[in-house]
C-alpha positions, 0 to 999 in steps of 0.5 A: 789718067786718073780723073780728078774728082776732088777740090779744095776751096780756100774760103777763110779770109775776112774780105776786108775790101768788100766790107762796104757791101758785104753787110757782115757776110764772109766774102764767099757769101757775098751775092753775085748775079743773085747768088753767093760767090761760093755757090757759083764756084761750087756749081762750076766745079761740079759741072767740071767733074768735081764731086768731093769738096774740101772747103777751108773756112775761118772768118764767120764760118758759122754763116758758111756752115748755115748756108751749107746746111740749107743746100741740097746735097745733089750727089756731092760731099762737102768737108769743112776745115776750120782755120782759126788763123784766117788772118794769115796768108792763104798758104796757111789755109791750104795747109789746114787741109793737108790731112783730109786731101788724098791724091790729085785735086783741084785748088780754087779760090772762093772769090775767083769766078771761072768758066766751067770749060776752063776748069775742065780742060785744066783738070784733063791735063797730064802732070807728074807726081809732084807737079802743080799746074796753074791756069794762066791768062795771057790776055793781060790787057783785059784784066780789070785791076792789073795792080792787084793781079798775081803775075806770072813769068814763063819759060815755055810752059814752065812758070819761073816767077810768080807774084803781085809785084814782079816786074817782068811777066807775060801772063796772070794767075787765074786762081785755078790749079791742079795739084798733088799733096806735094804742094803741102810739103812745099808750103811747109818748107817756105813757112816763115814765123808760121806764115806763108802765101800760096805764091811762096809755095808756088815760087818754090815749085818754080825753082824746082821746075815743078810749076807748069802753066796752062793757058785758058785762051779766051775763057773768062775769069774774074777775081771778086775781091772789091766792090768795083770788081764785082760791079765790073763783073756784073756788067761783063762776066757772062756766067749763066745760072745753073738750072737749080740753086745749091741753096734753098734760101739766103743766109742772113747775119 
């Protein structure tokens, strides 16, 4: 099976719920354990085998560009894609990258932390030409904010429903996917008035039996979209620093 070496990161949102602590920074640059959240994500993705990054930016993209200008290349390539419609749902951010993504890719969120081994295991899964595989957590009781989590209902290893408000579910969406460009076709199909979420596209894939689940077991992950979630993760998420930092110095507003 062809190895996956490219990754799409959605980093365009304005992070409204983090404004109490963000001090004007875009959410991906908010500090966690002494480094920007985005830096943790890129480091873990690189450790899992990613060498090509496509990052969709929007809100305060100038600051993300400035931060990347300060980073050391360290054998990776980074392509930034602007999303001027960053106030819309995250499916629109994904669609902005459709012309620069070729072949299989990992899809990550700019505010979802994860363990390297979980992403590496997900990337090693065989999957069909137009399939998507979502890493899911069946340990529902350990989630910090269940109301805000995206829920998943499965039939064996196929996902049959997904969304924050579904009533019946047996796992949670961790924000880690492996995809082919067929994802973009589904997102285009489900657009309504120029808008769609990733979950909208995933539900379309689920209807076609093209969305599979991969359980991460006891691996850790955390959505960092509120100050409370960051505080919880600071106390509970065991995420060791990499030996070197991607950035040489912090970016200031």
